[in-house]
DOPA-719530 format. One record per residue (C-alpha): x, y, z; residue in one letter. Coordinates in Angstrom, 1 decimal, m for minus. Layout:
! DOPA-719530
r east X	north Y	up Z	aa A
...
! end
This chain:
! DOPA-719530
r east m144.6	north m88.6	up 128.6	aa T
r east m147.1	north m86.2	up 127.1	aa K
r east m144.9	north m83.2	up 127.8	aa Q
r east m141.9	north m84.9	up 126.2	aa L
r east m143.9	north m85.6	up 123.1	aa L
r east m145.0	north m82.0	up 122.9	aa E
r east m141.4	north m80.8	up 123.2	aa D
r east m140.2	north m83.2	up 120.5	aa A
r east m143.0	north m82.0	up 118.1	aa K
r east m142.0	north m78.4	up 118.7	aa K
r east m138.4	north m79.2	up 118.2	aa F
r east m139.1	north m80.9	up 114.8	aa I
r east m141.5	north m78.1	up 113.7	aa Q
r east m138.7	north m75.6	up 114.4	aa G
r east m136.4	north m77.6	up 112.2	aa L
r east m139.0	north m77.7	up 109.4	aa K
r east m139.5	north m73.9	up 109.7	aa N
r east m135.7	north m73.5	up 109.2	aa K
r east m136.0	north m75.6	up 106.0	aa G
r east m134.6	north m78.8	up 107.4	aa E
r east m135.7	north m82.0	up 105.8	aa D
r east m137.5	north m84.2	up 108.4	aa I
r east m138.4	north m87.8	up 107.4	aa P
r east m142.1	north m88.5	up 107.4	aa D
r east m141.6	north m91.7	up 109.5	aa R
r east m140.5	north m89.5	up 112.4	aa I
r east m143.7	north m87.6	up 112.3	aa G
r east m145.6	north m91.0	up 112.2	aa W
r east m143.8	north m92.2	up 115.3	aa F
r east m144.7	north m89.1	up 117.1	aa L
r east m148.4	north m89.4	up 116.2	aa T
r east m148.4	north m93.1	up 117.0	aa A
r east m146.7	north m92.5	up 120.4	aa S
r east m149.3	north m89.9	up 121.2	aa E
r east m152.2	north m92.2	up 120.5	aa N
r east m153.3	north m93.8	up 123.7	aa K
r east m154.3	north m97.0	up 121.9	aa K
r east m150.7	north m97.6	up 120.9	aa N
r east m148.3	north m99.4	up 123.2	aa K
r east m145.8	north m97.3	up 125.3	aa P
r east m142.8	north m99.0	up 123.7	aa W
r east m143.2	north m96.9	up 120.5	aa L
r east m142.5	north m93.8	up 122.6	aa F
r east m139.3	north m95.4	up 124.0	aa F
r east m138.2	north m96.6	up 120.6	aa V
r east m138.5	north m93.0	up 119.3	aa F
r east m136.3	north m91.5	up 122.1	aa F
r east m133.8	north m94.3	up 122.3	aa L
r east m133.3	north m94.9	up 118.6	aa V
r east m134.9	north m92.4	up 116.3	aa L
r east m134.1	north m89.2	up 118.2	aa L
r east m130.3	north m89.8	up 118.1	aa P
r east m130.5	north m90.7	up 114.4	aa L
r east m132.5	north m87.5	up 113.8	aa M
r east m129.9	north m85.5	up 115.7	aa F
r east m127.1	north m87.1	up 113.5	aa I
r east m129.1	north m86.3	up 110.3	aa A
r east m129.6	north m82.7	up 111.6	aa Y
r east m125.9	north m82.3	up 112.2	aa Q
r east m125.0	north m83.7	up 108.7	aa Q
r east m127.6	north m81.3	up 107.2	aa N
r east m126.1	north m78.4	up 109.1	aa S
r east m122.6	north m79.3	up 108.0	aa N
r east m123.7	north m79.5	up 104.4	aa Q
r east m125.3	north m76.1	up 104.6	aa K
r east m122.2	north m74.7	up 106.3	aa L
r east m120.1	north m76.1	up 103.5	aa Q
r east m122.4	north m74.6	up 100.9	aa Q
r east m122.2	north m71.2	up 102.6	aa A
r east m118.4	north m71.4	up 102.6	aa K
r east m118.4	north m72.4	up 99.0	aa K
r east m120.7	north m69.4	up 98.1	aa K
r east m118.5	north m67.1	up 100.2	aa E
r east m115.4	north m68.4	up 98.3	aa Y
r east m117.2	north m68.0	up 94.9	aa E
r east m118.2	north m64.5	up 95.9	aa D
r east m114.6	north m63.6	up 96.7	aa K
r east m113.5	north m65.0	up 93.3	aa I
r east m116.3	north m63.0	up 91.6	aa A
r east m115.2	north m59.8	up 93.4	aa I
r east m111.6	north m60.4	up 92.5	aa S
r east m112.5	north m61.0	up 88.9	aa E
r east m114.7	north m57.9	up 88.8	aa A
r east m111.9	north m55.8	up 90.4	aa K
r east m109.5	north m57.0	up 87.7	aa A
r east m111.9	north m55.6	up 85.1	aa R
r east m112.0	north m52.1	up 86.7	aa L
r east m109.5	north m49.2	up 86.3	aa S
r east m109.3	north m45.5	up 87.0	aa S
r east m105.7	north m45.4	up 85.9	aa G
r east m104.0	north m48.4	up 87.5	aa E
r east m104.1	north m50.7	up 84.4	aa K
r east m104.7	north m50.2	up 80.7	aa Q
r east m107.3	north m51.8	up 78.5	aa F
r east m106.0	north m50.1	up 75.3	aa I
r east m102.2	north m50.3	up 74.8	aa D
r east m101.0	north m47.3	up 72.8	aa T
r east m97.5	north m46.1	up 73.7	aa N
r east m94.8	north m46.2	up 76.4	aa S
r east m95.7	north m42.9	up 77.8	aa F
r east m99.2	north m44.2	up 78.7	aa K
r east m97.6	north m47.3	up 80.3	aa R
r east m95.3	north m45.1	up 82.3	aa R
r east m98.2	north m42.9	up 83.4	aa G
r east m100.1	north m46.0	up 84.6	aa I
r east m97.0	north m47.1	up 86.6	aa S
r east m96.9	north m43.8	up 88.4	aa F
r east m100.7	north m43.4	up 88.9	aa F
r east m101.0	north m44.8	up 92.4	aa E
r east m97.7	north m43.4	up 93.8	aa R
r east m97.0	north m40.1	up 92.0	aa D
r east m100.0	north m38.3	up 90.5	aa K
r east m97.9	north m35.5	up 89.1	aa Q
r east m95.6	north m37.7	up 87.2	aa K
r east m98.6	north m39.7	up 85.9	aa A
r east m100.1	north m36.4	up 84.7	aa I
r east m97.0	north m35.5	up 82.8	aa V
r east m96.8	north m38.9	up 81.0	aa H
r east m100.5	north m39.0	up 80.3	aa F
r east m100.4	north m35.6	up 78.6	aa K
r east m97.6	north m36.7	up 76.3	aa V
r east m99.4	north m40.0	up 75.6	aa A
r east m102.6	north m38.1	up 74.6	aa K
r east m100.6	north m35.8	up 72.3	aa D
r east m99.1	north m38.9	up 70.6	aa L
r east m102.3	north m40.9	up 70.2	aa V
r east m105.0	north m38.3	up 70.0	aa K
r east m108.0	north m40.6	up 69.6	aa N
r east m107.5	north m42.7	up 72.8	aa D
r east m110.3	north m41.8	up 75.3	aa P
r east m108.8	north m44.1	up 78.0	aa E
r east m105.7	north m41.8	up 78.2	aa T
r east m107.8	north m38.7	up 78.6	aa L
r east m109.9	north m40.3	up 81.3	aa I
r east m106.8	north m41.4	up 83.2	aa Y
r east m105.3	north m37.9	up 82.8	aa L
r east m108.4	north m36.2	up 84.3	aa N
r east m108.6	north m38.9	up 87.0	aa N
r east m105.0	north m38.1	up 88.0	aa A
r east m105.8	north m34.4	up 88.1	aa I
r east m109.0	north m35.0	up 90.2	aa A
r east m107.1	north m37.2	up 92.7	aa L
r east m104.0	north m35.1	up 92.9	aa Q
r east m105.1	north m32.6	up 95.5	aa G
r east m105.6	north m34.5	up 98.8	aa V
r east m107.4	north m31.5	up 100.2	aa Q
r east m110.0	north m31.6	up 97.4	aa E
r east m112.6	north m34.3	up 97.4	aa K
r east m113.9	north m35.7	up 94.1	aa H
r east m117.0	north m37.4	up 92.8	aa L
r east m116.9	north m40.8	up 91.0	aa T
r east m118.9	north m42.5	up 88.3	aa I
r east m118.3	north m45.7	up 86.3	aa A
r east m118.7	north m46.6	up 82.6	aa V
r east m119.0	north m50.2	up 81.5	aa S
r east m118.1	north m51.1	up 78.0	aa V
r east m117.1	north m54.2	up 75.9	aa P
r east m113.5	north m52.9	up 75.4	aa I
r east m111.9	north m56.4	up 75.2	aa A
r east m114.1	north m57.8	up 72.4	aa I
r east m115.2	north m54.7	up 70.5	aa N
r east m112.7	north m51.9	up 71.0	aa R
r east m114.2	north m49.7	up 68.3	aa Q
r east m117.7	north m49.5	up 69.9	aa V
r east m116.2	north m49.2	up 73.4	aa A
r east m114.1	north m46.3	up 72.4	aa Q
r east m117.0	north m44.5	up 70.8	aa E
r east m118.8	north m44.7	up 74.1	aa I
r east m115.7	north m43.8	up 76.1	aa L
r east m115.1	north m40.7	up 74.0	aa R
r east m118.5	north m39.3	up 74.9	aa G
r east m117.9	north m39.9	up 78.6	aa V
r east m114.3	north m38.6	up 78.4	aa A
r east m115.3	north m35.4	up 76.6	aa Q
r east m118.0	north m34.7	up 79.3	aa A
r east m115.5	north m35.4	up 82.1	aa Q
r east m113.0	north m33.1	up 80.4	aa D
r east m115.5	north m30.3	up 80.1	aa D
r east m116.6	north m30.7	up 83.7	aa W
r east m113.1	north m30.8	up 85.2	aa N
r east m112.0	north m27.7	up 83.2	aa K
r east m115.0	north m25.8	up 84.6	aa K
r east m114.1	north m27.1	up 88.1	aa W
r east m110.5	north m25.8	up 87.7	aa K
r east m111.9	north m22.4	up 86.7	aa E
r east m114.0	north m22.4	up 89.8	aa C
r east m111.2	north m23.5	up 92.0	aa A
r east m108.9	north m20.8	up 90.6	aa N
r east m111.4	north m18.0	up 91.2	aa N
r east m110.8	north m17.8	up 95.0	aa G
r east m112.8	north m18.9	up 98.0	aa N
r east m115.5	north m16.3	up 97.8	aa E
r east m116.6	north m17.2	up 94.2	aa K
r east m115.8	north m20.9	up 94.6	aa Y
r east m118.4	north m21.5	up 97.4	aa K
r east m121.2	north m20.3	up 95.0	aa D
r east m119.8	north m22.3	up 92.0	aa C
r east m122.0	north m25.2	up 90.8	aa K
r east m119.0	north m27.4	up 90.1	aa I
r east m117.3	north m27.9	up 93.4	aa Q
r east m115.7	north m31.3	up 92.9	aa K
r east m113.7	north m32.8	up 90.0	aa P
r east m114.9	north m36.0	up 88.4	aa L
r east m113.2	north m39.3	up 88.4	aa Q
r east m114.4	north m42.0	up 85.9	aa V
r east m113.8	north m45.7	up 86.5	aa I
r east m113.7	north m47.8	up 83.4	aa I
r east m115.2	north m51.3	up 83.5	aa A
r east m114.5	north m54.0	up 80.8	aa S
r east m117.6	north m56.2	up 80.7	aa D
r east m117.2	north m58.0	up 77.3	aa D
r east m121.0	north m57.6	up 76.7	aa N
r east m121.2	north m60.7	up 78.8	aa D
r east m124.1	north m61.1	up 81.3	aa N
r east m122.3	north m62.9	up 84.0	aa E
r east m119.2	north m60.7	up 83.9	aa I
r east m121.4	north m57.6	up 83.9	aa A
r east m123.3	north m59.0	up 87.0	aa K
r east m120.1	north m59.4	up 88.9	aa N
r east m119.0	north m55.8	up 88.0	aa I
r east m122.4	north m54.5	up 89.0	aa A
r east m122.2	north m56.3	up 92.4	aa R
r east m118.9	north m54.7	up 93.0	aa Y
r east m119.9	north m51.2	up 92.0	aa L
r east m123.1	north m51.1	up 94.1	aa V
r east m121.1	north m51.8	up 97.3	aa D
r east m121.1	north m48.5	up 99.2	aa E
r east m118.4	north m49.7	up 101.5	aa D
r east m115.8	north m49.6	up 98.8	aa R
r east m113.1	north m46.9	up 98.9	aa K
r east m114.6	north m45.2	up 95.9	aa E
r east m118.3	north m44.8	up 96.4	aa N
r east m119.7	north m44.7	up 92.9	aa V
r east m122.5	north m42.2	up 92.4	aa L
r east m123.8	north m43.6	up 89.1	aa A
r east m123.1	north m45.9	up 86.2	aa V
r east m123.0	north m45.2	up 82.4	aa I
r east m123.8	north m48.5	up 80.8	aa G
r east m124.2	north m51.1	up 79.7	aa H
r east m123.8	north m51.3	up 75.9	aa N
r east m125.9	north m54.3	up 74.7	aa A
r east m129.6	north m54.5	up 75.7	aa S
r east m129.3	north m58.1	up 76.9	aa N
r east m126.5	north m57.1	up 79.3	aa V
r east m128.4	north m54.0	up 80.6	aa S
r east m131.4	north m56.2	up 81.2	aa N
r east m129.3	north m58.8	up 83.0	aa A
r east m127.9	north m56.3	up 85.6	aa V
r east m130.8	north m53.9	up 86.1	aa L
r east m132.1	north m55.8	up 89.2	aa D
r east m128.8	north m55.5	up 90.9	aa I
r east m128.6	north m51.7	up 90.4	aa Y
r east m132.3	north m51.2	up 91.2	aa Q
r east m132.2	north m53.3	up 94.5	aa S
r east m129.0	north m51.5	up 95.7	aa K
r east m130.3	north m48.0	up 94.7	aa K
r east m127.5	north m47.0	up 92.2	aa L
r east m128.5	north m45.0	up 89.2	aa V
r east m127.7	north m46.7	up 85.8	aa M
r east m128.1	north m44.9	up 82.5	aa I
r east m127.6	north m47.0	up 79.4	aa S
r east m126.5	north m44.8	up 76.4	aa P
r east m127.0	north m47.5	up 73.8	aa T
r east m129.5	north m50.1	up 74.8	aa S
r east m132.6	north m50.2	up 72.5	aa F
r east m134.5	north m53.0	up 74.1	aa A
r east m134.5	north m52.3	up 77.9	aa M
r east m137.3	north m54.2	up 79.7	aa N
r east m139.2	north m51.1	up 80.9	aa H
r east m142.1	north m53.2	up 82.2	aa H
r east m139.7	north m55.2	up 84.4	aa R
r east m138.2	north m51.9	up 85.6	aa I
r east m141.5	north m50.4	up 86.6	aa S
r east m142.3	north m53.6	up 88.5	aa N
r east m139.1	north m53.5	up 90.5	aa S
r east m139.2	north m50.1	up 92.0	aa L
r east m137.6	north m49.6	up 95.4	aa I
r east m139.7	north m47.4	up 97.7	aa D
r east m141.6	north m46.4	up 94.6	aa N
r east m138.3	north m45.0	up 93.1	aa K
r east m136.6	north m46.0	up 89.8	aa N
r east m132.8	north m46.0	up 89.3	aa Y
r east m132.7	north m47.5	up 85.7	aa I
r east m132.8	north m45.3	up 82.6	aa Y
r east m132.0	north m45.5	up 78.9	aa T
r east m131.0	north m42.8	up 76.5	aa M
r east m132.2	north m44.6	up 73.4	aa S
r east m135.8	north m43.9	up 72.4	aa P
r east m138.0	north m46.9	up 71.4	aa P
r east m136.5	north m48.7	up 68.4	aa I
r east m140.0	north m49.0	up 66.7	aa K
r east m139.7	north m45.5	up 65.3	aa S
r east m136.4	north m46.3	up 63.6	aa L
r east m137.7	north m49.4	up 62.0	aa I
r east m140.7	north m47.6	up 60.7	aa R
r east m138.4	north m45.0	up 59.2	aa R
r east m136.1	north m47.5	up 57.5	aa I
r east m139.0	north m49.4	up 56.0	aa K
r east m140.5	north m46.2	up 54.6	aa D
r east m137.0	north m45.5	up 53.1	aa E
r east m136.9	north m48.9	up 51.4	aa I
r east m140.4	north m48.4	up 49.9	aa I
r east m139.4	north m44.9	up 48.8	aa K
r east m136.2	north m46.2	up 47.1	aa D
r east m138.1	north m48.8	up 45.2	aa S
r east m140.3	north m46.1	up 43.6	aa G
r east m143.1	north m48.5	up 42.9	aa K
r east m143.6	north m50.9	up 45.9	aa G
r east m143.5	north m54.6	up 45.7	aa G
r east m140.2	north m54.6	up 47.5	aa V
r east m138.7	north m58.0	up 48.4	aa R
r east m136.3	north m57.7	up 51.4	aa V
r east m134.1	north m60.4	up 52.8	aa L
r east m134.0	north m59.9	up 56.6	aa F
r east m130.9	north m61.0	up 58.7	aa C
r east m130.6	north m60.7	up 62.4	aa Y
r east m129.0	north m62.1	up 65.6	aa D
r east m131.5	north m64.0	up 67.9	aa S
r east m129.1	north m63.7	up 70.8	aa R
r east m129.6	north m60.0	up 71.1	aa A
r east m132.7	north m58.5	up 72.8	aa D
r east m132.6	north m55.4	up 70.6	aa D
r east m132.3	north m57.4	up 67.4	aa Q
r east m135.2	north m59.7	up 68.3	aa K
r east m137.3	north m56.5	up 68.9	aa L
r east m136.1	north m55.2	up 65.5	aa I
r east m137.3	north m58.4	up 63.9	aa K
r east m140.7	north m58.1	up 65.6	aa K
r east m141.2	north m54.6	up 64.3	aa H
r east m139.8	north m55.3	up 60.9	aa F
r east m142.2	north m58.2	up 60.2	aa Y
r east m145.3	north m56.7	up 61.7	aa E
r east m147.8	north m54.3	up 60.1	aa G
r east m146.6	north m54.6	up 56.5	aa N
r east m148.6	north m54.2	up 53.3	aa D
r east m147.2	north m57.0	up 51.2	aa E
r east m148.1	north m55.1	up 48.0	aa I
r east m145.5	north m52.6	up 49.1	aa K
r east m143.1	north m54.6	up 51.2	aa L
r east m142.6	north m58.4	up 51.4	aa K
r east m140.1	north m59.8	up 53.9	aa I
r east m138.1	north m63.0	up 53.4	aa F
r east m137.8	north m65.6	up 54.8	aa P
r east m141.6	north m65.4	up 55.0	aa E
r east m143.1	north m65.9	up 58.5	aa A
r east m146.5	north m66.8	up 59.6	aa H
r east m148.0	north m67.1	up 63.1	aa A
r east m148.7	north m70.5	up 64.6	aa V
r east m150.7	north m69.6	up 67.7	aa G
r east m148.4	north m67.1	up 69.5	aa N
r east m145.3	north m68.3	up 67.7	aa D
r east m144.2	north m65.7	up 65.1	aa K
r east m140.9	north m67.3	up 64.4	aa D
r east m142.2	north m70.2	up 62.2	aa V
r east m141.0	north m69.9	up 58.6	aa Y
r east m142.7	north m71.2	up 55.5	aa K
r east m139.6	north m71.9	up 53.6	aa E
r east m137.6	north m75.0	up 54.3	aa N
r east m134.4	north m73.1	up 54.8	aa I
r east m132.5	north m71.8	up 57.8	aa D
r east m133.4	north m68.2	up 58.6	aa E
r east m130.7	north m65.6	up 58.2	aa C
r east m129.6	north m65.7	up 61.9	aa N
r east m126.1	north m64.9	up 63.1	aa Y
r east m126.8	north m67.2	up 66.0	aa N
r east m126.7	north m70.2	up 63.6	aa N
r east m124.1	north m71.0	up 61.0	aa P
r east m125.2	north m69.2	up 57.8	aa I
r east m124.4	north m70.9	up 54.5	aa N
r east m123.8	north m67.8	up 52.4	aa H
r east m123.9	north m69.6	up 49.1	aa Q
r east m127.3	north m71.2	up 49.9	aa N
r east m128.6	north m67.8	up 51.0	aa L
r east m127.4	north m66.2	up 47.7	aa I
r east m129.1	north m68.9	up 45.7	aa E
r east m132.3	north m68.3	up 47.7	aa Y
r east m132.1	north m64.6	up 47.1	aa A
r east m131.8	north m65.2	up 43.4	aa K
r east m134.7	north m67.6	up 43.4	aa E
r east m137.0	north m65.2	up 45.2	aa K
r east m135.8	north m62.2	up 43.1	aa E
r east m134.7	north m60.3	up 46.2	aa I
r east m133.2	north m56.9	up 45.5	aa K
r east m132.9	north m55.5	up 49.0	aa Y
r east m131.3	north m56.8	up 52.2	aa I
r east m131.6	north m55.5	up 55.8	aa F
r east m129.0	north m56.7	up 58.3	aa V
r east m129.5	north m56.3	up 62.1	aa A
r east m126.4	north m57.7	up 63.9	aa P
r east m125.7	north m57.8	up 67.6	aa H
r east m122.9	north m55.5	up 68.5	aa V
r east m120.6	north m58.5	up 68.9	aa N
r east m121.4	north m59.8	up 65.3	aa T
r east m120.8	north m56.6	up 63.3	aa I
r east m118.0	north m58.3	up 61.4	aa S
r east m120.4	north m61.2	up 60.4	aa D
r east m122.8	north m58.7	up 58.8	aa S
r east m119.9	north m57.0	up 56.9	aa I
r east m118.7	north m60.4	up 55.6	aa F
r east m122.3	north m61.2	up 54.5	aa L
r east m122.6	north m58.0	up 52.7	aa I
r east m119.3	north m58.5	up 50.9	aa K
r east m120.3	north m62.0	up 49.8	aa D
r east m123.6	north m60.6	up 48.4	aa F
r east m121.8	north m57.9	up 46.5	aa S
r east m122.2	north m59.6	up 43.1	aa D
r east m126.0	north m59.4	up 43.4	aa L
r east m125.8	north m55.6	up 43.7	aa K
r east m128.5	north m55.6	up 46.4	aa L
r east m129.5	north m52.4	up 48.0	aa K
r east m128.2	north m52.3	up 51.6	aa L
r east m130.0	north m51.3	up 54.8	aa Y
r east m129.2	north m51.7	up 58.5	aa S
r east m129.9	north m50.7	up 62.1	aa S
r east m127.7	north m48.2	up 64.0	aa P
r east m125.5	north m51.0	up 65.2	aa T
r east m123.5	north m50.7	up 61.9	aa L
r east m122.9	north m47.0	up 62.4	aa Y
r east m119.3	north m47.5	up 63.5	aa T
r east m115.8	north m47.0	up 62.2	aa G
r east m115.4	north m50.8	up 61.6	aa D
r east m118.1	north m50.7	up 59.0	aa T
r east m116.2	north m48.1	up 57.0	aa L
r east m112.8	north m49.6	up 57.5	aa F
r east m113.6	north m53.3	up 56.9	aa S
r east m116.6	north m53.0	up 54.5	aa G
r east m115.2	north m50.8	up 51.8	aa K
r east m115.8	north m50.7	up 48.9	aa P
r east m118.7	north m53.1	up 49.1	aa D
r east m120.4	north m51.2	up 51.9	aa I
r east m120.9	north m48.1	up 49.8	aa E
r east m124.6	north m47.1	up 49.5	aa G
r east m125.5	north m48.7	up 52.8	aa L
r east m128.4	north m46.8	up 54.5	aa K
r east m129.0	north m46.7	up 58.3	aa L
r east m131.8	north m45.3	up 60.4	aa A
r east m130.4	north m43.5	up 63.4	aa V
r east m131.5	north m41.2	up 66.2	aa F
r east m128.7	north m38.8	up 65.8	aa W
r east m126.1	north m37.7	up 63.3	aa H
r east m123.5	north m34.8	up 63.3	aa P
r east m125.5	north m32.6	up 61.0	aa K
r east m128.9	north m33.1	up 62.7	aa A
r east m128.9	north m29.4	up 63.9	aa D
r east m126.6	north m26.6	up 64.9	aa Q
r east m126.0	north m27.9	up 68.4	aa K
r east m125.0	north m31.3	up 66.9	aa S
r east m122.7	north m29.7	up 64.4	aa M
r east m121.0	north m27.6	up 67.2	aa D
r east m120.5	north m30.8	up 69.3	aa F
r east m119.1	north m32.7	up 66.3	aa H
r east m116.7	north m30.0	up 65.5	aa K
r east m115.4	north m29.8	up 69.1	aa K
r east m115.2	north m33.6	up 69.2	aa A
r east m113.2	north m33.9	up 66.0	aa E
r east m110.8	north m31.2	up 67.4	aa K
r east m110.4	north m33.3	up 70.6	aa L
r east m110.1	north m36.7	up 69.0	aa W
r east m109.0	north m36.2	up 65.4	aa G
r east m110.6	north m37.7	up 62.4	aa K
r east m110.0	north m41.0	up 60.5	aa D
r east m111.9	north m44.3	up 59.9	aa D
r east m111.3	north m45.4	up 63.5	aa N
r east m112.2	north m42.1	up 65.1	aa T
r east m115.6	north m41.1	up 63.6	aa I
r east m118.0	north m39.4	up 66.0	aa I
r east m121.1	north m41.6	up 66.1	aa T
r east m124.5	north m41.6	up 67.9	aa W
r east m122.9	north m43.7	up 70.7	aa R
r east m120.4	north m40.8	up 71.4	aa T
r east m123.2	north m38.3	up 71.5	aa A
r east m125.5	north m40.4	up 73.6	aa F
r east m122.8	north m41.3	up 76.1	aa A
r east m121.9	north m37.6	up 76.3	aa Y
r east m125.5	north m36.7	up 77.1	aa D
r east m125.9	north m39.5	up 79.6	aa A
r east m122.9	north m38.2	up 81.5	aa T
r east m124.1	north m34.7	up 81.2	aa Q
r east m127.5	north m35.7	up 82.6	aa K
r east m125.8	north m37.1	up 85.7	aa I
r east m123.6	north m34.1	up 86.1	aa L
r east m126.6	north m31.8	up 85.6	aa H
r east m128.1	north m33.5	up 88.6	aa G
r east m124.9	north m33.1	up 90.6	aa V
r east m124.9	north m29.3	up 89.8	aa E
r east m128.5	north m29.1	up 91.1	aa A
r east m127.4	north m30.8	up 94.3	aa I
r east m124.5	north m28.3	up 94.7	aa F
r east m126.8	north m25.4	up 94.0	aa A
r east m129.2	north m26.5	up 96.7	aa E
r east m126.4	north m27.2	up 99.1	aa R
r east m127.7	north m30.6	up 100.0	aa I
r east m125.7	north m33.8	up 100.5	aa E
r east m124.2	north m35.3	up 97.4	aa L
r east m125.3	north m39.0	up 97.6	aa N
r east m127.0	north m41.7	up 95.5	aa R
r east m130.5	north m41.0	up 96.9	aa A
r east m130.4	north m37.3	up 96.1	aa N
r east m128.9	north m37.9	up 92.7	aa L
r east m131.8	north m40.3	up 91.8	aa Q
r east m134.3	north m37.6	up 92.8	aa V
r east m132.6	north m35.2	up 90.3	aa K
r east m132.4	north m37.7	up 87.5	aa I
r east m136.0	north m38.8	up 87.9	aa A
r east m137.3	north m35.2	up 88.1	aa A
r east m139.5	north m34.6	up 85.1	aa E
r east m137.5	north m31.5	up 84.1	aa I
r east m136.1	north m31.6	up 80.6	aa P
r east m132.4	north m31.2	up 80.1	aa F
r east m131.3	north m30.0	up 76.6	aa Q
r east m128.6	north m32.2	up 75.5	aa G
r east m126.8	north m32.8	up 72.2	aa I
r east m129.3	north m35.5	up 71.2	aa T
r east m132.3	north m33.4	up 72.1	aa G
r east m134.4	north m32.9	up 75.2	aa S
r east m133.6	north m35.5	up 77.8	aa I
r east m136.4	north m36.4	up 80.2	aa E
r east m137.2	north m39.9	up 81.6	aa F
r east m140.4	north m41.5	up 82.6	aa D
r east m139.8	north m41.7	up 86.4	aa P
r east m141.4	north m45.1	up 86.8	aa K
r east m139.9	north m47.1	up 83.9	aa N
r east m136.8	north m45.1	up 82.9	aa G
r east m137.9	north m44.8	up 79.2	aa E
r east m136.8	north m41.6	up 77.4	aa R
r east m139.8	north m39.3	up 76.9	aa K
r east m140.7	north m37.3	up 73.8	aa G
r east m141.2	north m38.1	up 70.1	aa E
r east m137.7	north m39.2	up 68.9	aa P
r east m136.0	north m37.6	up 65.9	aa N
r east m135.0	north m40.1	up 63.2	aa T
r east m132.5	north m39.7	up 60.4	aa Y
r east m131.3	north m41.6	up 57.4	aa I
r east m127.5	north m41.7	up 57.0	aa T
r east m125.7	north m43.3	up 54.1	aa K
r east m122.2	north m44.7	up 53.5	aa V
r east m120.6	north m42.4	up 50.8	aa C
r east m117.3	north m42.1	up 49.1	aa K
r east m116.0	north m38.6	up 49.6	aa N
r east m115.2	north m37.3	up 46.1	aa K
r east m112.3	north m35.1	up 47.4	aa K
r east m110.6	north m37.3	up 49.9	aa T
r east m111.7	north m40.7	up 48.4	aa K
r east m112.4	north m41.8	up 52.0	aa D
r east m115.7	north m43.5	up 53.0	aa Y
r east m117.9	north m41.7	up 55.4	aa E
r east m121.4	north m41.6	up 56.9	aa F
r east m123.3	north m38.7	up 55.4	aa A
r east m126.9	north m37.4	up 55.0	aa S
r east m126.4	north m37.5	up 51.2	aa N
r east m123.6	north m38.4	up 48.8	aa C
r east m123.4	north m35.1	up 46.9	aa N
! end
């Protein structure tokens, strides 16, 4: 009897260790049966009645867990299927431009040469489409069966913000085009020279459409990190919005795949440093800390006032990590004699989001009554307005500015509004808008050369301006390819682990946007950032609106 009780207790403890739910009354019966003072019938009740019931409960619990596992497996398959539908290296189009591009896509998987012919014509017809150039270079890279290629991915919100997505894609496409042209030169120089060439493989780029949506981006990330896929992705350029980059960083970090965000201002660097794998970091960001930009734009507002006492209406989007950070830096450390921010905020404990006025804050996450806000601005004698939209609410900021046009407020914003949509949709009310940015085409000679080359490649109009997103995406891609070159030069295996070592190495790489070096532990870009003020001006000759360092 004693041995049977011991065996029963071990059996139940084993179930508990596996996470099974065991009713307390069963444990009571075991204890009661073990006690010599209790009657022997308790023991027989347990084995004749409770043990079979317990076995049935265990079976039901196991079946439930099996069903849950099957449900999760099914959901994972659906997520993978949805992620795959949002990826393309040439099999589908996200930007519909012309019939030649559509024909090129139809040939992409079965006849690379015909795809190349059609993509070339499509690019000539619609010069500013980066997707076509990426597909063209992919077809060239995949054409030669004897030649292996390397693959990276770029994730952008192409379905919901085509303008911003194309600005990023142009940077990646231009870097790919430069690389593959150099590879072709190497390949054409004969075997003796080719084996010493630093560019021994052409580059394929997979485009991912993530909608700046956290869950969609997570599914895409889970798909890209899988090393068993046909295309083993070496690195990812992305994501666009900070909240999305923060949502996926654990997936890339845990699976040891390098991710470089070209445009996220508010990456959670503390979380990155606390999630290192084998003391190695795989997450990096091209954008320097946003605090320096906010300091620059506040100084510009005070300078423009000429006397201080500036009253500024602040509008932002609380859904966006970067805009919440902008708000924090905009409100803190102000001398109210020089700069006073409205709606006024005061701290209640640790809560810095409590407002004195009994009005809704100017927050794109909530419905904004423009007329009430206009009346409020009049009452407070506000002459300046700063708008900090999420990338998905750029149009909301433009509408707000247009509604405020009668007040003749001086306009200021974050780099988010540095996009062709601002010029195209905001004119003429957007004229005079000032932005603080980390890069602009006339920053230095290297930037001017890059801008000239980019305009030659993409053309120039309101929808094809070369922005900081293009330059940062170009440099992010170049940083990855610079690591690949170093691997080829050292004749070591080209894989994710060796690429991470090269990216993390504290050796500066001179890019278009300056020296590119990352903190190896938290992925933050090192160095004192350059900041510039750019302004929306009307070109006196062409009458077009443009971003310029001055309006002369």
